[in-house]
N, C-alpha and C positions, 0 to 999 in steps of 0.2 A: 575755628577748624585749622586755621593757617593755610588756606587753600592755596592763595597766590604765593605765600612764603615757600611753598613746596613745589613750585612751577605750575600751579593751576591758573585758571582764568579763563579757559574755553572749553568747549565740548567738541567731541568729534563724534558725529553720528552717521547712520545711513539707515534708509529705508528698506524693510524687507519686502521682496518682490512678492505680489499675490500668488497664492499657490495656484499653480496650473494656469497662470495668466499666458506663459508663453504658448502652451497648446490652444488656448482659446483665440489667440492671435492667428495661429497658423490655421485653424478651422475658419475663421473669417477670411483669410486670405486664399483659402483653396477655392478654385474655380472649377475643378473636375472632379469625378468619383474617383480617380486614380490618386488624386492629390489627397482627398479624404481619407482614402484607405491608408496612405503613407503616415497621416497623422495618426490614425487610429492604432496602427501598428506600434508607433512610438509610444503612445500611451500605455498600450498594453505591455510593452516591454518594460516601462517604469513601474507599472503597478501588478504585474505577474507574480512576484514573489509573495505580495501580500494575499493576492486571490488564492494562490496554491497553499499557503500556509493556514490562512482562514478555512478554507474549504475542509483540507486534510484535518484540523483540529475537530471541526464539526462532523465530519464522517466517521471519525473513529470514535468519537465520544457518543454519538448515535447509535454505533453498532455495538459498542461495548455494554451501554446501559439498557438497550430496547431491542436487541436482536436476540435475546436468549429467553423465550417464554419458559415459565415454570412448568416443571413436570407434573402432570396430574395422574396418578396411577389409577385413579377409578374410572377414567374415559377408556375408550376402546384404544388397542394397539395403532390403529391406523390414524387416529387423531393425534396421538402422541408422536407418531412418524411424522406426518405432515408438519407439525409444529416444529419439530426437531429440525425440518429443513430450512427453517427461519433464517438462522444465523448464516447458512450457505448461500442461499438466495439473495439475502440482504447484502452480503459482501460484494457478491458479483454486481449488484445494483449500485451501492454507495461507493465502493472501491473502484469498480470497472467503467460501467455505463455512464454514471453522472460525470466523472472526470474526463473521459472521452468526449462527451458532448461539450464540456468546457473547452477542451482543447480545439476541437473543431468549431464550434460556433462562437465562442468568446475571444479565444486567442487566435482563431483562425489560421491554425498551423496544421501541420500533417501529422496524423497519428504515427507515421512511420518514423517520425524524427523523435517519438517518446517510446521507442523500442518495439513497435507493433510490426515487425518485419524480421525476416531472417538475419538480417545485418551482414556481417562477416561470417559467412557459412562454414567455413571449416573451423574457426574459431567457436562458434556456436555449437556445432556438432561434436567437437574435440572437448570442449569443457564439459558437456553433458556426459560423454561417454567416459572421460576419466572420473568424474565425480560419482556417477551412478552407482558403482559397487561401494563405495563408502556411505552413500546415503541409504542404500538397501540395508546394509548391516547396522547402520544406526536405527533405522526403523525397526528392525528385527529384534535387536537386544532391548531397545527401549520399550517395546511391546511387553517384555516380561517384567518390567519395573512396576510393583504395585503402586507407586506414587501416581501412576498415570491413568488408573483404573477409573478414577471419578472424573477425569478430565477429557479424555477421548473415547470414543469417537465424538465429535462436536454435536451429531445428533444422539441425544440420550436414549432414544428409542431403540437403538441398534447395539446399544451396549450389552454385554452378556454377563459381566461380573456381578454377583448379587443377585442374578436372576434365577428362577427354578431351572432344573437340568431340562433340556429339549427346547430351550427358548432362543436357541441361536438362529440367526436369519439366514434365509436361502441365498444361495449366490446370485439368484436374479435381482433380489432387493439390493445385496451388496454391490452389484454392477451399476445399479441406479444410483446409489450412495457415492460411488466413485464418479459418475458423471457430473452429479452435483458439485463434488469436491473439486474437479477441473474448473468448473466455473468459480468456485470460491477461491482458488489459488489464482486463478487468472486475474481476478480483481485484485487479489492482495498485491501481487506482483506489479501489476499496472501502477497501483496508487503510490506504492513506495519506491520501486526502483524505476518507474517510468514517469509519471505525472510528477512527482516530489523530486527525484534526483535530477532528471534531465532539465525539468522546469526551473528548479533552483540554481543549478551548476552555471547558467549563463551569467547570472549576476553575483552569486557568493562563491563561485569556485567549486570544483569537482571534490576536493577533499571534505569541504564544509557540507556541500549537498549529500554526500555519501553518509556522513555522520549523523545529519538530521534525519534522513529516512529511516536509518538504522536504529537511532533513538525513538523514533514514533514507533516503529514496528516492534521494537523490544518492549516498549511499555504495554502493548496489547497482551504480553505473555505475563504480566505481574499478575500474581495469584496463583500462577502454575508452579510446578516443582522448580526449584533453583536451577537445576541442570538445564531446564528447558530455557529459562531466563539467559542464562550465559551462553549457551548455544545460539539462541537468537542474535546475540550480539555478533557472535562470529559470523553466523550465516547472513546477516545484513550487510557486513562488510565485504564478505566474499562475493555474495550475489549481485551487490553494488558494483564489485570491480568487474564481475563477469558482464554485466550490462554495459559497462563503459568500454570493456575491451572487445566485446562482439558486437556492440551498438544494437543490441537487441535484448528484450527481456525474456526470450524463450528457453534459453539454457537454465536460468534460474526458476522460471516457472515449472519447466519439467522435472527439475530436481526436487522442488517444494512439493509438488504434486506426487511425486513418486514416494517420498518420504512419508507423506501423510497417509497414502493408500497403504503401503507396506505396514505402518504402524497400526492402522485400524484393523488390517487383516489379521494380524498377530493378536491384536486385543481381543478380536472377536471370536477367532478360530482356534487359538492355540490353547 
């Protein structure tokens, strides 16, 4: 091979340090609980993006494939209504409550740092008030688009298109449906604009974190009308920006919930 002729004759090598050996040494050296807590936080800082991405992938996959029970027209309306509540309640659990527990008990961080606060109050209130008229108009006009008749409301039991006359639900049922929607949208905004965006921005940077949560939330709209998918891209970017600028997810949560409630109202009663 002409090894020596081409300047060879010796090898330069190095040994790779054992994975996490540094943390093991720190744990062994820690003599107090406070020192152990410091080591734990550093471990979490290193592995937090992996935990966030893995759980988010698992949560959205479980919700997409298992949270939508099939409609059974032969059973009573009450059964269809409560089974139709599963997507809303499971989103609150998978997207909201479980990530909150991860933040609190695994990362040992404050929920307020993930957007569960008023944040910069005047920015939170101003951004919501400025966007609310456009959100209402978007929900109103979308409600007259036939492409959405078989998509929303998420609870198929309260859909009225294709149903016999007189099947429209009462305002009491609709109010209860809206309360469940608030939990659904809270979970949605916390997972994407709180858990993912804030948790990933520390290691990946804000622009990458906003794009990742936007990509994840947009993909959950696949299979819906194209106009909704592209609107989801814009919404993810806008609400992600609001979450950063206001230091809170509340503005985006309020806008998202308002959009969904107006849309469902028009679809049901118009």
